[in-house]
N, CA, C and O atoms as CSV, one atom per row, in Angstrom:
chain,resi,resn,atom,element,x,y,z
A,1,MET,N,N,84.271,89.352,94.388
A,1,MET,CA,C,83.604,88.859,93.192
A,1,MET,C,C,84.355,87.668,92.634
A,1,MET,O,O,85.586,87.651,92.648
A,2,SER,N,N,83.659,86.705,92.161
A,2,SER,CA,C,84.253,85.526,91.541
A,2,SER,C,C,84.818,85.883,90.176
A,2,SER,O,O,84.193,86.606,89.400
A,3,GLU,N,N,85.992,85.374,89.898
A,3,GLU,CA,C,86.613,85.644,88.597
A,3,GLU,C,C,85.798,85.047,87.448
A,3,GLU,O,O,85.953,85.467,86.301
A,4,ASN,N,N,84.939,84.079,87.741
A,4,ASN,CA,C,84.155,83.426,86.702
A,4,ASN,C,C,82.754,84.013,86.544
A,4,ASN,O,O,81.967,83.522,85.735
A,5,ALA,N,N,82.441,85.048,87.299
A,5,ALA,CA,C,81.101,85.647,87.225
A,5,ALA,C,C,80.884,86.274,85.847
A,5,ALA,O,O,81.817,86.767,85.213
A,6,GLU,N,N,79.641,86.242,85.411
A,6,GLU,CA,C,79.282,86.858,84.135
A,6,GLU,C,C,79.332,88.371,84.238
A,6,GLU,O,O,78.910,88.939,85.245
A,7,ILE,N,N,79.833,89.016,83.224
A,7,ILE,CA,C,79.858,90.472,83.161
A,7,ILE,C,C,78.953,90.885,82.017
A,7,ILE,O,O,79.130,90.446,80.881
A,8,ALA,N,N,77.984,91.732,82.323
A,8,ALA,CA,C,77.013,92.155,81.306
A,8,ALA,C,C,77.455,93.470,80.659
A,8,ALA,O,O,76.720,94.457,80.685
A,9,LEU,N,N,78.637,93.479,80.089
A,9,LEU,CA,C,79.154,94.648,79.374
A,9,LEU,C,C,79.542,94.225,77.967
A,9,LEU,O,O,79.951,93.086,77.742
A,10,GLU,N,N,79.410,95.146,77.022
A,10,GLU,CA,C,79.913,94.867,75.681
A,10,GLU,C,C,81.425,94.768,75.740
A,10,GLU,O,O,82.054,95.329,76.637
A,11,THR,N,N,82.007,94.061,74.796
A,11,THR,CA,C,83.461,93.932,74.737
A,11,THR,C,C,83.978,94.326,73.371
A,11,THR,O,O,83.242,94.359,72.385
A,12,THR,N,N,85.269,94.625,73.341
A,12,THR,CA,C,85.977,94.864,72.098
A,12,THR,C,C,87.367,94.284,72.253
A,12,THR,O,O,87.844,94.116,73.376
A,13,THR,N,N,88.025,93.977,71.150
A,13,THR,CA,C,89.373,93.449,71.194
A,13,THR,C,C,90.313,94.426,70.495
A,13,THR,O,O,90.081,94.824,69.354
A,14,VAL,N,N,91.374,94.801,71.199
A,14,VAL,CA,C,92.388,95.709,70.669
A,14,VAL,C,C,93.747,95.072,70.934
A,14,VAL,O,O,94.054,94.709,72.069
A,15,ASP,N,N,94.554,94.937,69.899
A,15,ASP,CA,C,95.885,94.329,70.033
A,15,ASP,C,C,95.834,93.017,70.808
A,15,ASP,O,O,96.639,92.793,71.712
A,16,SER,N,N,94.907,92.169,70.458
A,16,SER,CA,C,94.686,90.838,71.019
A,16,SER,C,C,94.279,90.835,72.501
A,16,SER,O,O,94.275,89.781,73.137
A,17,GLN,N,N,93.940,92.003,73.050
A,17,GLN,CA,C,93.433,92.094,74.419
A,17,GLN,C,C,91.932,92.364,74.375
A,17,GLN,O,O,91.485,93.245,73.641
A,18,GLU,N,N,91.149,91.615,75.153
A,18,GLU,CA,C,89.717,91.872,75.224
A,18,GLU,C,C,89.448,92.885,76.332
A,18,GLU,O,O,89.960,92.755,77.444
A,19,TYR,N,N,88.633,93.902,76.012
A,19,TYR,CA,C,88.270,94.955,76.960
A,19,TYR,C,C,86.767,94.982,77.162
A,19,TYR,O,O,86.000,94.776,76.222
A,20,TYR,N,N,86.352,95.238,78.392
A,20,TYR,CA,C,84.959,95.530,78.682
A,20,TYR,C,C,84.763,97.020,78.451
A,20,TYR,O,O,85.566,97.829,78.915
A,21,LEU,N,N,83.702,97.390,77.738
A,21,LEU,CA,C,83.424,98.785,77.422
A,21,LEU,C,C,82.550,99.419,78.498
A,21,LEU,O,O,81.477,98.911,78.821
A,22,LEU,N,N,83.019,100.526,79.043
A,22,LEU,CA,C,82.291,101.252,80.079
A,22,LEU,C,C,81.614,102.462,79.452
A,22,LEU,O,O,82.250,103.235,78.735
A,23,THR,N,N,80.308,102.627,79.727
A,23,THR,CA,C,79.562,103.732,79.126
A,23,THR,C,C,78.862,104.627,80.145
A,23,THR,O,O,78.363,105.692,79.780
A,24,THR,N,N,78.813,104.219,81.414
A,24,THR,CA,C,78.111,105.002,82.435
A,24,THR,C,C,78.936,105.080,83.717
A,24,THR,O,O,79.847,104.284,83.941
A,25,GLY,N,N,78.594,106.054,84.545
A,25,GLY,CA,C,79.237,106.162,85.847
A,25,GLY,C,C,78.965,104.957,86.719
A,25,GLY,O,O,79.824,104.548,87.500
A,26,GLU,N,N,77.783,104.385,86.597
A,26,GLU,CA,C,77.437,103.195,87.385
A,26,GLU,C,C,78.345,102.021,87.018
A,26,GLU,O,O,78.789,101.281,87.896
A,27,GLU,N,N,78.618,101.852,85.736
A,27,GLU,CA,C,79.526,100.772,85.315
A,27,GLU,C,C,80.936,101.024,85.850
A,27,GLU,O,O,81.607,100.098,86.305
A,28,LEU,N,N,81.377,102.269,85.793
A,28,LEU,CA,C,82.706,102.634,86.298
A,28,LEU,C,C,82.814,102.336,87.795
A,28,LEU,O,O,83.817,101.785,88.250
A,29,ARG,N,N,81.789,102.697,88.553
A,29,ARG,CA,C,81.774,102.444,89.997
A,29,ARG,C,C,81.728,100.948,90.330
A,29,ARG,O,O,82.126,100.552,91.426
A,30,ALA,N,N,81.259,100.127,89.418
A,30,ALA,CA,C,81.092,98.694,89.664
A,30,ALA,C,C,82.394,97.903,89.556
A,30,ALA,O,O,82.414,96.715,89.878
A,31,ILE,N,N,83.486,98.537,89.109
A,31,ILE,CA,C,84.770,97.833,89.066
A,31,ILE,C,C,85.181,97.532,90.508
A,31,ILE,O,O,85.309,98.436,91.333
A,32,GLY,N,N,85.382,96.269,90.787
A,32,GLY,CA,C,85.731,95.840,92.131
A,32,GLY,C,C,84.521,95.393,92.937
A,32,GLY,O,O,84.664,94.777,93.992
A,33,GLU,N,N,83.341,95.702,92.444
A,33,GLU,CA,C,82.108,95.264,93.095
A,33,GLU,C,C,81.460,94.185,92.219
A,33,GLU,O,O,81.522,92.999,92.543
A,34,ALA,N,N,80.842,94.599,91.118
A,34,ALA,CA,C,80.200,93.658,90.198
A,34,ALA,C,C,81.172,93.157,89.126
A,34,ALA,O,O,80.961,92.093,88.544
A,35,TYR,N,N,82.225,93.916,88.870
A,35,TYR,CA,C,83.202,93.569,87.832
A,35,TYR,C,C,84.568,93.360,88.481
A,35,TYR,O,O,84.904,94.054,89.440
A,36,PRO,N,N,85.358,92.414,87.973
A,36,PRO,CA,C,86.618,92.065,88.630
A,36,PRO,C,C,87.694,93.145,88.539
A,36,PRO,O,O,87.786,93.865,87.545
A,37,LEU,N,N,88.505,93.244,89.592
A,37,LEU,CA,C,89.638,94.163,89.601
A,37,LEU,C,C,90.731,93.720,88.636
A,37,LEU,O,O,91.639,94.495,88.332
A,38,SER,N,N,90.656,92.490,88.153
A,38,SER,CA,C,91.640,91.963,87.215
A,38,SER,C,C,91.212,92.144,85.755
A,38,SER,O,O,91.923,91.713,84.847
A,39,GLY,N,N,90.076,92.767,85.527
A,39,GLY,CA,C,89.559,92.925,84.168
A,39,GLY,C,C,90.250,94.029,83.384
A,39,GLY,O,O,90.956,94.868,83.944
A,40,ASN,N,N,90.029,94.007,82.082
A,40,ASN,CA,C,90.518,95.054,81.189
A,40,ASN,C,C,89.314,95.913,80.809
A,40,ASN,O,O,88.294,95.399,80.351
A,41,TYR,N,N,89.446,97.243,81.007
A,41,TYR,CA,C,88.325,98.161,80.797
A,41,TYR,C,C,88.726,99.294,79.870
A,41,TYR,O,O,89.872,99.742,79.859
A,42,MET,N,N,87.746,99.747,79.089
A,42,MET,CA,C,87.969,100.848,78.163
A,42,MET,C,C,86.719,101.722,78.148
A,42,MET,O,O,85.599,101.214,78.089
A,43,LEU,N,N,86.917,103.041,78.202
A,43,LEU,CA,C,85.773,103.931,78.067
A,43,LEU,C,C,85.286,103.886,76.624
A,43,LEU,O,O,86.092,103.870,75.693
A,44,ALA,N,N,83.966,103.867,76.437
A,44,ALA,CA,C,83.375,103.839,75.102
A,44,ALA,C,C,82.765,105.187,74.732
A,44,ALA,O,O,82.326,105.385,73.599
A,45,ASN,N,N,82.737,106.117,75.697
A,45,ASN,CA,C,82.217,107.461,75.479
A,45,ASN,C,C,82.608,108.306,76.691
A,45,ASN,O,O,83.127,107.778,77.675
A,46,ASP,N,N,82.359,109.619,76.622
A,46,ASP,CA,C,82.556,110.482,77.779
A,46,ASP,C,C,81.561,110.063,78.857
A,46,ASP,O,O,80.439,109.660,78.553
A,47,ILE,N,N,81.979,110.162,80.109
A,47,ILE,CA,C,81.117,109.799,81.229
A,47,ILE,C,C,81.012,110.989,82.169
A,47,ILE,O,O,82.027,111.570,82.556
A,48,THR,N,N,79.791,111.354,82.536
A,48,THR,CA,C,79.551,112.389,83.532
A,48,THR,C,C,79.186,111.702,84.836
A,48,THR,O,O,78.265,110.886,84.892
A,49,MET,N,N,79.927,112.048,85.885
A,49,MET,CA,C,79.741,111.398,87.175
A,49,MET,C,C,78.779,112.188,88.059
A,49,MET,O,O,78.621,113.399,87.907
A,50,SER,N,N,78.142,111.476,88.983
A,50,SER,CA,C,77.349,112.106,90.035
A,50,SER,C,C,77.631,111.325,91.318
A,50,SER,O,O,78.038,110.164,91.264
A,51,GLY,N,N,77.419,111.952,92.452
A,51,GLY,CA,C,77.712,111.294,93.717
A,51,GLY,C,C,79.200,111.307,94.011
A,51,GLY,O,O,80.001,111.771,93.200
A,52,GLU,N,N,79.564,110.791,95.183
A,52,GLU,CA,C,80.969,110.780,95.588
A,52,GLU,C,C,81.698,109.547,95.077
A,52,GLU,O,O,81.143,108.449,95.033
A,53,TRP,N,N,82.944,109.751,94.696
A,53,TRP,CA,C,83.792,108.701,94.152
A,53,TRP,C,C,84.572,108.013,95.258
A,53,TRP,O,O,85.120,108.672,96.142
A,54,SER,N,N,84.623,106.699,95.211
A,54,SER,CA,C,85.505,105.893,96.049
A,54,SER,C,C,86.502,105.224,95.118
A,54,SER,O,O,86.109,104.725,94.063
A,55,PRO,N,N,87.790,105.199,95.476
A,55,PRO,CA,C,88.824,104.689,94.582
A,55,PRO,C,C,88.628,103.229,94.170
A,55,PRO,O,O,87.991,102.443,94.873
A,56,ILE,N,N,89.185,102.899,93.031
A,56,ILE,CA,C,89.207,101.528,92.521
A,56,ILE,C,C,90.420,100.829,93.131
A,56,ILE,O,O,91.550,101.288,92.966
A,57,GLY,N,N,90.191,99.734,93.826
A,57,GLY,CA,C,91.277,98.945,94.412
A,57,GLY,C,C,91.745,99.471,95.755
A,57,GLY,O,O,91.687,100.670,96.027
A,58,ASN,N,N,92.212,98.548,96.594
A,58,ASN,CA,C,92.788,98.905,97.891
A,58,ASN,C,C,93.931,97.937,98.182
A,58,ASN,O,O,94.235,97.071,97.362
A,59,SER,N,N,94.565,98.079,99.346
A,59,SER,CA,C,95.748,97.258,99.626
A,59,SER,C,C,95.432,95.763,99.694
A,59,SER,O,O,96.271,94.939,99.332
A,60,GLU,N,N,94.234,95.409,100.152
A,60,GLU,CA,C,93.859,93.987,100.199
A,60,GLU,C,C,93.439,93.464,98.821
A,60,GLU,O,O,93.658,92.294,98.508
A,61,ASN,N,N,92.843,94.322,98.008
A,61,ASN,CA,C,92.340,93.941,96.687
A,61,ASN,C,C,92.714,95.016,95.665
A,61,ASN,O,O,91.895,95.873,95.336
A,62,PRO,N,N,93.956,94.970,95.161
A,62,PRO,CA,C,94.391,95.998,94.209
A,62,PRO,C,C,93.813,95.785,92.808
A,62,PRO,O,O,93.412,94.679,92.446
A,63,PHE,N,N,93.779,96.868,92.033
A,63,PHE,CA,C,93.428,96.763,90.618
A,63,PHE,C,C,94.609,96.124,89.904
A,63,PHE,O,O,95.742,96.579,90.062
A,64,THR,N,N,94.364,95.066,89.114
A,64,THR,CA,C,95.446,94.348,88.440
A,64,THR,C,C,95.225,94.223,86.931
A,64,THR,O,O,95.930,93.467,86.262
A,65,GLY,N,N,94.261,94.951,86.401
A,65,GLY,CA,C,93.939,94.838,84.983
A,65,GLY,C,C,94.508,95.976,84.157
A,65,GLY,O,O,95.546,96.550,84.484
A,66,ILE,N,N,93.804,96.285,83.082
A,66,ILE,CA,C,94.139,97.393,82.198
A,66,ILE,C,C,92.948,98.346,82.200
A,66,ILE,O,O,91.801,97.909,82.111
A,67,PHE,N,N,93.220,99.643,82.302
A,67,PHE,CA,C,92.171,100.649,82.202
A,67,PHE,C,C,92.626,101.662,81.170
A,67,PHE,O,O,93.662,102.305,81.340
A,68,ASP,N,N,91.843,101.810,80.080
A,68,ASP,CA,C,92.186,102.720,78.987
A,68,ASP,C,C,91.063,103.734,78.810
A,68,ASP,O,O,89.917,103.364,78.554
A,69,GLY,N,N,91.397,105.017,78.948
A,69,GLY,CA,C,90.419,106.085,78.751
A,69,GLY,C,C,90.003,106.245,77.299
A,69,GLY,O,O,88.952,106.820,77.018
A,70,ASN,N,N,90.806,105.750,76.380
A,70,ASN,CA,C,90.421,105.659,74.967
A,70,ASN,C,C,90.027,107.000,74.334
A,70,ASN,O,O,89.193,107.036,73.429
A,71,GLY,N,N,90.627,108.105,74.810
A,71,GLY,CA,C,90.338,109.409,74.222
A,71,GLY,C,C,89.098,110.096,74.766
A,71,GLY,O,O,88.728,111.168,74.286
A,72,TYR,N,N,88.449,109.500,75.759
A,72,TYR,CA,C,87.245,110.069,76.372
A,72,TYR,C,C,87.575,110.640,77.740
A,72,TYR,O,O,88.646,110.379,78.288
A,73,THR,N,N,86.652,111.421,78.292
A,73,THR,CA,C,86.866,112.030,79.599
A,73,THR,C,C,85.830,111.544,80.606
A,73,THR,O,O,84.736,111.105,80.253
A,74,ILE,N,N,86.222,111.641,81.870
A,74,ILE,CA,C,85.325,111.409,82.993
A,74,ILE,C,C,85.124,112.784,83.606
A,74,ILE,O,O,86.061,113.373,84.146
A,75,ASP,N,N,83.906,113.293,83.522
A,75,ASP,CA,C,83.629,114.675,83.904
A,75,ASP,C,C,82.856,114.748,85.225
A,75,ASP,O,O,81.971,113.934,85.490
A,76,GLY,N,N,83.211,115.741,86.042
A,76,GLY,CA,C,82.434,116.028,87.235
A,76,GLY,C,C,82.641,115.080,88.401
A,76,GLY,O,O,81.779,114.980,89.274
A,77,LEU,N,N,83.766,114.383,88.432
A,77,LEU,CA,C,84.022,113.467,89.540
A,77,LEU,C,C,84.201,114.264,90.829
A,77,LEU,O,O,84.968,115.226,90.863
A,78,THR,N,N,83.503,113.871,91.878
A,78,THR,CA,C,83.654,114.464,93.208
A,78,THR,C,C,84.171,113.375,94.125
A,78,THR,O,O,83.493,112.376,94.366
A,79,ALA,N,N,85.381,113.577,94.636
A,79,ALA,CA,C,85.990,112.562,95.492
A,79,ALA,C,C,85.392,112.597,96.882
A,79,ALA,O,O,85.191,113.668,97.455
A,80,ALA,N,N,85.105,111.420,97.425
A,80,ALA,CA,C,84.684,111.312,98.818
A,80,ALA,C,C,85.826,111.838,99.692
A,80,ALA,O,O,86.986,111.743,99.290
A,81,PRO,N,N,85.532,112.391,100.876
A,81,PRO,CA,C,86.590,112.954,101.728
A,81,PRO,C,C,87.743,111.989,102.008
A,81,PRO,O,O,88.893,112.414,102.117
A,82,GLU,N,N,87.441,110.692,102.125
A,82,GLU,CA,C,88.502,109.714,102.408
A,82,GLU,C,C,89.178,109.166,101.142
A,82,GLU,O,O,90.104,108.361,101.243
A,83,ALA,N,N,88.729,109.590,99.958
A,83,ALA,CA,C,89.308,109.090,98.706
A,83,ALA,C,C,90.746,109.574,98.574
A,83,ALA,O,O,91.033,110.759,98.749
A,84,ASN,N,N,91.639,108.654,98.264
A,84,ASN,CA,C,93.052,108.996,98.155
A,84,ASN,C,C,93.551,108.946,96.714
A,84,ASN,O,O,94.760,108.997,96.487
A,85,GLY,N,N,92.660,108.848,95.747
A,85,GLY,CA,C,93.026,108.833,94.333
A,85,GLY,C,C,91.912,108.220,93.506
A,85,GLY,O,O,90.963,107.659,94.053
A,86,PHE,N,N,92.026,108.326,92.186
A,86,PHE,CA,C,91.050,107.682,91.317
A,86,PHE,C,C,91.170,106.166,91.476
A,86,PHE,O,O,90.170,105.461,91.607
A,87,PHE,N,N,92.411,105.680,91.463
A,87,PHE,CA,C,92.707,104.294,91.832
A,87,PHE,C,C,93.351,104.356,93.207
A,87,PHE,O,O,94.255,105.161,93.430
A,88,GLY,N,N,92.900,103.520,94.129
A,88,GLY,CA,C,93.522,103.475,95.449
A,88,GLY,C,C,94.843,102.739,95.394
A,88,GLY,O,O,95.883,103.277,95.774
A,89,VAL,N,N,94.797,101.490,94.913
A,89,VAL,CA,C,95.996,100.663,94.791
A,89,VAL,C,C,95.919,99.908,93.473
A,89,VAL,O,O,94.901,99.299,93.147
A,90,ALA,N,N,97.022,99.960,92.716
A,90,ALA,CA,C,97.139,99.223,91.452
A,90,ALA,C,C,98.432,98.411,91.496
A,90,ALA,O,O,99.471,98.908,91.930
A,91,LYS,N,N,98.362,97.167,91.046
A,91,LYS,CA,C,99.537,96.292,91.059
A,91,LYS,C,C,99.652,95.579,89.715
A,91,LYS,O,O,98.697,94.967,89.238
A,92,ASP,N,N,100.830,95.667,89.117
A,92,ASP,CA,C,101.103,94.990,87.839
A,92,ASP,C,C,100.002,95.261,86.820
A,92,ASP,O,O,99.535,94.343,86.146
A,93,SER,N,N,99.590,96.512,86.710
A,93,SER,CA,C,98.489,96.888,85.830
A,93,SER,C,C,98.940,97.952,84.834
A,93,SER,O,O,100.081,98.412,84.866
A,94,VAL,N,N,98.024,98.330,83.953
A,94,VAL,CA,C,98.265,99.399,82.985
A,94,VAL,C,C,97.106,100.376,83.094
A,94,VAL,O,O,95.941,99.985,83.013
A,95,ILE,N,N,97.437,101.654,83.280
A,95,ILE,CA,C,96.431,102.713,83.363
A,95,ILE,C,C,96.867,103.784,82.378
A,95,ILE,O,O,97.914,104.408,82.549
A,96,ARG,N,N,96.052,103.995,81.336
A,96,ARG,CA,C,96.479,104.942,80.312
A,96,ARG,C,C,95.313,105.780,79.786
A,96,ARG,O,O,94.159,105.353,79.753
A,97,ASN,N,N,95.677,106.984,79.381
A,97,ASN,CA,C,94.744,107.904,78.711
A,97,ASN,C,C,93.500,108.215,79.525
A,97,ASN,O,O,92.427,108.420,78.959
A,98,VAL,N,N,93.630,108.253,80.852
A,98,VAL,CA,C,92.506,108.593,81.716
A,98,VAL,C,C,92.538,110.100,81.956
A,98,VAL,O,O,93.533,110.635,82.446
A,99,VAL,N,N,91.445,110.782,81.609
A,99,VAL,CA,C,91.354,112.225,81.791
A,99,VAL,C,C,90.141,112.539,82.661
A,99,VAL,O,O,89.000,112.256,82.294
A,100,LEU,N,N,90.416,113.130,83.824
A,100,LEU,CA,C,89.355,113.584,84.710
A,100,LEU,C,C,89.199,115.085,84.503
A,100,LEU,O,O,90.150,115.840,84.703
A,101,GLU,N,N,88.006,115.525,84.104
A,101,GLU,CA,C,87.709,116.940,83.895
A,101,GLU,C,C,86.784,117.429,84.995
A,101,GLU,O,O,85.913,116.691,85.454
A,102,ASN,N,N,86.972,118.671,85.417
A,102,ASN,CA,C,86.097,119.300,86.419
A,102,ASN,C,C,85.981,118.460,87.684
A,102,ASN,O,O,84.900,118.323,88.256
A,103,ALA,N,N,87.106,117.901,88.111
A,103,ALA,CA,C,87.135,117.071,89.319
A,103,ALA,C,C,87.124,117.956,90.565
A,103,ALA,O,O,87.716,119.035,90.576
A,104,THR,N,N,86.447,117.488,91.611
A,104,THR,CA,C,86.393,118.192,92.888
A,104,THR,C,C,86.937,117.261,93.961
A,104,THR,O,O,86.498,116.117,94.084
A,105,PHE,N,N,87.910,117.765,94.750
A,105,PHE,CA,C,88.548,116.935,95.764
A,105,PHE,C,C,89.201,117.818,96.817
A,105,PHE,O,O,89.437,119.005,96.595
A,106,ASP,N,N,89.488,117.218,97.966
A,106,ASP,CA,C,90.217,117.890,99.042
A,106,ASP,C,C,91.690,117.551,98.913
A,106,ASP,O,O,92.049,116.379,98.800
A,107,GLY,N,N,92.552,118.569,98.930
A,107,GLY,CA,C,93.993,118.334,98.971
A,107,GLY,C,C,94.539,117.579,97.787
A,107,GLY,O,O,94.129,117.798,96.647
A,108,PHE,N,N,95.477,116.680,98.070
A,108,PHE,CA,C,96.184,115.911,97.048
A,108,PHE,C,C,95.300,114.761,96.557
A,108,PHE,O,O,94.774,113.991,97.361
A,109,PHE,N,N,95.143,114.650,95.250
A,109,PHE,CA,C,94.314,113.594,94.657
A,109,PHE,C,C,95.016,113.081,93.399
A,109,PHE,O,O,94.837,113.645,92.319
A,110,PRO,N,N,95.813,112.017,93.527
A,110,PRO,CA,C,96.533,111.483,92.363
A,110,PRO,C,C,95.661,110.535,91.526
A,110,PRO,O,O,94.598,110.098,91.968
A,111,MET,N,N,96.123,110.233,90.337
A,111,MET,CA,C,95.440,109.237,89.514
A,111,MET,C,C,95.499,107.882,90.216
A,111,MET,O,O,94.505,107.156,90.261
A,112,VAL,N,N,96.677,107.544,90.768
A,112,VAL,CA,C,96.858,106.291,91.504
A,112,VAL,C,C,97.565,106.625,92.816
A,112,VAL,O,O,98.642,107.221,92.809
A,113,HIS,N,N,96.965,106.246,93.933
A,113,HIS,CA,C,97.566,106.541,95.235
A,113,HIS,C,C,98.810,105.699,95.471
A,113,HIS,O,O,99.847,106.227,95.872
A,114,HIS,N,N,98.721,104.409,95.231
A,114,HIS,CA,C,99.866,103.517,95.428
A,114,HIS,C,C,99.898,102.519,94.274
A,114,HIS,O,O,98.891,101.896,93.937
A,115,SER,N,N,101.085,102.384,93.679
A,115,SER,CA,C,101.209,101.416,92.589
A,115,SER,C,C,102.501,100.633,92.717
A,115,SER,O,O,103.497,101.111,93.259
A,116,SER,N,N,102.454,99.423,92.205
A,116,SER,CA,C,103.608,98.545,92.184
A,116,SER,C,C,103.604,97.825,90.848
A,116,SER,O,O,102.638,97.137,90.519
A,117,GLY,N,N,104.676,97.975,90.071
A,117,GLY,CA,C,104.761,97.307,88.776
A,117,GLY,C,C,103.711,97.778,87.802
A,117,GLY,O,O,103.329,97.026,86.905
A,118,THR,N,N,103.227,99.007,87.950
A,118,THR,CA,C,102.135,99.525,87.133
A,118,THR,C,C,102.633,100.571,86.144
A,118,THR,O,O,103.429,101.442,86.494
A,119,GLU,N,N,102.159,100.478,84.914
A,119,GLU,CA,C,102.476,101.448,83.865
A,119,GLU,C,C,101.351,102.486,83.839
A,119,GLU,O,O,100.184,102.144,83.651
A,120,ILE,N,N,101.716,103.754,84.028
A,120,ILE,CA,C,100.734,104.843,84.007
A,120,ILE,C,C,101.199,105.836,82.943
A,120,ILE,O,O,102.310,106.360,83.019
A,121,GLU,N,N,100.336,106.092,81.944
A,121,GLU,CA,C,100.735,107.016,80.876
A,121,GLU,C,C,99.545,107.792,80.330
A,121,GLU,O,O,98.426,107.282,80.275
A,122,GLY,N,N,99.804,109.031,79.926
A,122,GLY,CA,C,98.791,109.854,79.264
A,122,GLY,C,C,97.594,110.208,80.117
A,122,GLY,O,O,96.503,110.408,79.583
A,123,CYS,N,N,97.763,110.294,81.438
A,123,CYS,CA,C,96.647,110.578,82.352
A,123,CYS,C,C,96.733,112.009,82.860
A,123,CYS,O,O,97.824,112.562,82.994
A,124,SER,N,N,95.567,112.611,83.145
A,124,SER,CA,C,95.560,113.956,83.724
A,124,SER,C,C,94.301,114.181,84.558
A,124,SER,O,O,93.259,113.561,84.342
A,125,ILE,N,N,94.441,115.082,85.508
A,125,ILE,CA,C,93.321,115.492,86.359
A,125,ILE,C,C,93.233,117.005,86.280
A,125,ILE,O,O,94.170,117.717,86.641
A,126,ASN,N,N,92.099,117.482,85.806
A,126,ASN,CA,C,91.865,118.915,85.690
A,126,ASN,C,C,90.753,119.292,86.647
A,126,ASN,O,O,89.584,118.978,86.422
A,127,ALA,N,N,91.137,119.975,87.725
A,127,ALA,CA,C,90.179,120.311,88.770
A,127,ALA,C,C,89.243,121.422,88.308
A,127,ALA,O,O,89.675,122.428,87.746
A,128,GLY,N,N,87.948,121.214,88.560
A,128,GLY,CA,C,86.959,122.270,88.328
A,128,GLY,C,C,87.014,123.215,89.509
A,128,GLY,O,O,87.159,124.427,89.348
A,129,THR,N,N,86.894,122.644,90.702
A,129,THR,CA,C,87.056,123.381,91.951
A,129,THR,C,C,87.746,122.464,92.921
A,129,THR,O,O,87.588,121.245,92.864
A,130,GLN,N,N,88.508,123.048,93.805
A,130,GLN,CA,C,89.150,122.246,94.820
A,130,GLN,C,C,88.508,122.617,96.143
A,130,GLN,O,O,88.533,123.779,96.550
A,131,ALA,N,N,87.940,121.639,96.805
A,131,ALA,CA,C,87.269,121.895,98.076
A,131,ALA,C,C,88.274,122.408,99.082
A,131,ALA,O,O,89.414,121.946,99.117
A,132,GLN,N,N,87.865,123.349,99.891
A,132,GLN,CA,C,88.741,123.923,100.897
A,132,GLN,C,C,88.312,123.467,102.285
A,132,GLN,O,O,87.125,123.491,102.611
A,133,LYS,N,N,89.266,123.055,103.094
A,133,LYS,CA,C,88.955,122.676,104.472
A,133,LYS,C,C,88.915,123.940,105.312
A,133,LYS,O,O,89.691,124.871,105.095
A,134,GLU,N,N,88.011,123.961,106.264
A,134,GLU,CA,C,87.906,125.130,107.150
A,134,GLU,C,C,88.759,124.960,108.359
A,134,GLU,O,O,88.797,125.843,109.216
């Protein structure tokens, strides 16, 4: 995605940082696709997920922005079998106050699989069920 592309999300400013407000699972999934990995994002309400989750960022294109859960939860996330975390790769970013409720995943599922120079605080994953491999 071009860094200059238009983003059709509402914004808010907190401590002189502009954030794009996320209100749906579709908007959340669009980070790295329709919305830049370098953006600053904040949840504007609780989000209920459907479908399988693929992580935000990878080794070629890491997440480099700010993601703030803002006191809201992401409920019902089901990780795709190959998903290695909510964020795949984060570099020089800030990830805070992200709460995953009733998450379903196989094995180990961290908030961030690989990070470099990243501040992670106030995050939690509360599994609803953990898928079992046969």
